C-alpha positions in Angstrom: -42.6 71.8 86.8 -40.5 73.3 83.7 -42.9 75.2 81.3 -42.9 74.6 77.6 -42.5 77.6 75.2 -45.4 80.1 76.2 -46.1 81.2 72.6 -46.4 77.4 71.6 -48.7 76.6 74.5 -50.9 79.8 73.9 -51.2 78.6 70.1 -52.0 75.0 70.9 -54.5 75.9 73.9 -54.6 72.4 75.1 -56.9 71.8 78.0 -58.1 75.5 77.8 -61.5 76.6 78.8 -63.2 78.8 76.3 -62.4 81.9 78.6 -58.7 81.0 78.6 -58.7 80.5 74.9 -60.0 83.9 74.4 -57.3 85.4 76.7 -54.7 83.4 75.0 -55.6 84.8 71.5 -55.6 88.2 73.0 -52.1 87.7 74.4 -50.9 86.5 71.3 -52.3 89.6 69.3 -51.0 92.2 71.8 -47.9 90.4 73.0 -45.7 93.6 73.2 -48.3 95.6 75.0 -48.9 92.8 77.4 -45.2 92.7 78.6 -46.1 96.4 80.0 -49.5 95.4 81.6 -50.2 94.6 85.4 -52.3 91.7 85.8 -55.4 94.2 86.6 -54.5 96.1 83.2 -54.5 92.9 81.3 -57.9 91.7 82.9 -59.3 95.1 81.8 -57.9 95.0 78.3 -58.8 91.4 77.6 -62.1 91.7 79.3 -61.4 88.8 81.7 -60.8 88.2 85.4 -57.6 88.2 87.1 -58.4 84.6 88.4 -58.7 83.5 84.8 -55.3 85.1 84.1 -53.8 83.2 87.1 -55.3 79.9 86.1 -53.6 80.3 82.6 -50.3 81.0 84.1 -50.7 77.8 86.3 -51.5 75.8 83.1 -48.4 77.0 81.7 -46.4 75.8 84.6 -45.7 79.1 86.1 -45.9 80.3 89.7 -47.9 83.6 88.9 -48.3 86.5 86.5 -44.9 88.1 87.1 -43.1 84.9 86.1 -45.3 84.8 83.1 -44.5 88.2 81.7 -40.7 87.3 82.2 -41.3 83.9 80.2 -43.3 85.6 77.7 -40.6 88.4 76.9 -37.8 85.7 76.8 -39.8 83.5 74.4 -40.8 86.4 72.2 -37.3 87.4 71.7 -36.3 83.9 70.8 -39.3 83.6 68.7 -38.5 86.6 66.7 -34.8 85.7 66.3 -35.7 82.1 64.7 -38.4 83.2 62.4 -37.9 81.6 59.0 -39.8 79.5 56.3 -42.5 81.8 56.0 -45.5 80.7 53.9 -45.5 83.2 51.0 -49.3 82.9 50.6 -50.2 83.5 54.3 -47.1 85.0 56.1 -49.1 86.1 59.1 -51.9 84.8 61.3 -55.0 86.1 62.8 -53.7 86.2 66.3 -50.2 87.8 65.3 -49.2 91.0 67.0 -48.5 93.8 64.9 -44.7 93.6 65.6 -44.7 89.8 64.9 -46.4 90.8 61.2 -43.5 93.2 60.8 -40.9 90.5 61.8 -42.6 87.9 59.4 -42.7 90.3 56.5 -39.0 91.1 57.1 -38.3 87.4 57.2 -40.3 86.8 54.1 -38.6 89.6 52.2 -35.1 88.3 53.2 -35.8 84.8 52.2 -37.3 85.9 48.8 -34.4 87.9 48.0 -31.8 85.1 48.8 -34.1 82.5 46.8 -34.1 85.1 43.9 -30.3 85.7 44.0 -29.4 82.1 44.1 -31.6 81.6 40.8 -29.6 84.4 38.8 -26.4 83.4 37.0 -23.4 85.3 35.4 -24.2 84.2 32.0 -28.1 85.3 32.1 -27.2 88.6 33.4 -24.4 89.4 31.0 -26.8 88.5 28.2 -29.6 90.7 29.5 -27.3 93.7 29.9 -25.8 93.3 26.4 -29.2 93.1 25.1 -30.2 96.5 26.8 -27.2 98.4 26.1 -27.1 97.7 22.5 -30.8 98.1 21.8 -32.0 101.2 19.8 -35.4 101.0 21.9 -36.4 99.4 25.3 -39.9 98.3 26.0 -41.4 97.4 29.4 -44.4 94.9 29.5 -46.5 94.0 32.3 -49.8 94.2 34.0 -51.0 95.2 37.6 -48.1 94.9 40.1 -45.8 93.7 37.3 -46.6 97.1 35.5 -45.8 99.0 38.7 -42.3 97.4 38.8 -41.7 98.1 35.2 -42.5 101.8 36.1 -40.2 101.9 38.8 -37.4 100.2 36.6 -38.1 102.9 34.1 -37.4 105.6 36.7 -34.2 104.3 37.6 -33.1 103.8 34.1 -34.0 107.3 33.1 -31.1 108.5 35.6 -28.5 106.9 33.5 -30.0 108.2 30.1 -32.0 104.9 29.2 -35.6 105.4 28.3 -37.8 102.4 28.9 -41.0 102.7 26.9 -44.0 101.6 29.1 -47.8 102.0 28.4 -50.4 101.5 31.2 -53.2 100.1 29.2 -53.3 96.7 27.7 -54.5 97.9 24.3 -51.6 100.5 24.1 -49.1 97.9 25.1 -50.2 95.7 22.2 -49.5 98.9 20.0 -46.1 99.4 21.7 -45.3 95.8 20.9 -46.3 96.4 17.3 -43.5 98.9 17.0 -40.7 96.5 17.9 -38.0 95.6 15.7 -34.8 93.6 15.5 -33.0 96.2 16.9 -35.1 96.7 20.2 -35.3 94.7 23.4 -38.5 94.2 25.5 -38.5 93.3 29.3 -41.5 91.4 29.8 -42.7 90.9 33.5 -45.3 88.3 34.4 -44.7 86.3 37.5 -47.0 83.3 36.5 -46.0 83.7 32.9 -49.6 82.7 32.0 -51.5 86.1 31.4 -53.2 86.0 27.9 -52.5 89.6 27.0 -48.8 89.3 28.0 -48.2 86.2 25.9 -50.0 87.9 23.0 -47.5 90.9 23.2 -44.7 88.5 23.6 -45.7 86.5 20.4 -46.0 89.7 18.4 -42.7 91.0 19.7 -41.1 87.6 18.5 -42.6 87.9 15.1 -40.9 91.4 14.8 -37.7 89.8 15.7 -37.5 91.9 18.9 -35.2 90.5 21.6 -37.0 89.3 24.8 -36.0 89.4 28.3 -38.6 87.4 30.5 -38.9 88.1 34.3 -40.9 85.2 35.4 -41.4 82.3 37.8 -42.7 79.9 35.1 -39.5 78.9 33.3 -41.1 76.1 31.5 -44.0 78.0 30.2 -44.5 79.8 26.7 -43.1 83.2 27.6 -39.8 81.7 28.9 -39.6 79.6 25.5 -40.2 82.7 23.5 -37.6 84.7 25.4 -33.9 85.2 24.5 -33.0 85.6 28.2 -35.1 84.5 31.4 -34.4 86.1 34.8 -36.1 83.3 37.0 -38.2 84.1 40.1 -38.7 81.6 42.9 -42.2 80.1 42.6 -43.6 80.5 46.1 -47.1 82.0 45.7 -50.5 80.6 44.7 -52.0 83.2 42.3 -55.6 82.2 43.3 -55.0 82.1 47.1 -52.8 84.6 49.0 -53.2 87.5 51.3 -51.2 89.5 48.8 -48.4 89.4 46.3 -45.4 90.1 48.8 -43.1 87.6 47.6 -43.5 87.9 43.8 -43.2 91.7 44.1 -40.1 91.6 46.3 -38.6 88.9 43.8 -39.6 90.9 40.6 -38.1 94.3 42.1 -34.9 92.5 43.4 -34.2 90.9 39.9 -34.9 94.3 38.2 -32.6 96.3 40.7 -29.9 93.7 39.9 -30.5 94.3 36.2 -30.4 98.0 36.6 -27.2 97.9 38.7 -25.6 95.6 36.1 -26.4 98.1 33.4 -25.1 101.0 35.5 -21.9 99.3 36.3 -21.0 99.0 32.4 -20.4 102.8 32.4 -20.0 103.3 36.2 -17.7 106.4 36.3 -20.0 108.3 33.6 -23.0 107.3 35.6 -21.5 108.7 38.8 -20.9 111.8 37.0 -24.6 112.1 35.7 -25.8 111.5 39.2 -23.4 114.4 40.6 -24.8 117.0 38.0 -28.4 115.9 38.8 -30.4 118.1 41.4 -30.4 116.5 44.7 -34.3 116.6 44.9 -34.3 114.7 41.7 -32.0 111.8 43.1 -33.8 111.7 46.3 -37.5 111.6 44.8 
C-alpha cells in the first residue's frame, strides 16, 4: 500500500480515534523534534502508548515507526519547499511547529514584497522622489504601526541629510500638518486609508497646498484622491480579523525602503561619502 502525504493525512485525521487525533496534533506541532525521537521517547512526550503510535503508522500505510520517521522527514522537506499562498490574516495554525511558523512567515514576507514591487511604477517613484528632494520640509504622518514605519524612514533619511518631521501624538501631528506650506511634502502612511485622524491631517495639508505622498492599500479612498502621488500596497489583510499586521508592515517598510533608496540614488556618490565619514557605530545602529 502506497501512503499519502503524511502531513496531509495527519491534518485530515480521517478514521482516527480520539487518541490518534491527539497524537497527530502533537506530531504536527513538534515535527522536527519527532524526527529525532525513538518510538518510546515519542510515547513519553506525547503521553500516549507505543501501540497507539504503531496503529497510526499502519493507518498511514507504513510498516512501522522507522518508516514513518523517514516518510515524515521527506514530506516535511517537500512541504517546506512548496509553501506558498499564505493567508495574510492567519499565516500559521495552532498545530504548526515553530520551524514551520518561521517558514510560513518567510513565505508571507517574500510574497508581500513581490506583490508590492509589482504595484510600483517608474513614474510614481520618480514623482515621489522629485517632491522629496525639492521640498523645504518633509513631514511623516501615521499612527500605530504606520508611525513606527515613519520613524524608521526618518532614521534612514537622516543619514543622507534629509530631516523628516514626525510627531508621536495625534494632536501634535495635527499641529505639524498645520505648519505645512506649498513648498513642503508630507508622506502619509495609512494601510487602510480610512483612519479619521489621518484623513483630517491630509485635508488640512491639502488646504495648505502641501504636496502629499500617500502610502496605502486603499487606492480608491479619500486619502488617495487627496494625494499627489500614491505608493500602493497590496490589500491582503482584514483589519478587524488577523493574528497581526505582518503583511501590511512588510509592504509599508518595503515601499519606504524603495523610496529611501531612490532618494539616495539621486546623489549617490555624495551619499556614499557621507556614510564613509559617519562613525561606524552610527551606521550599524
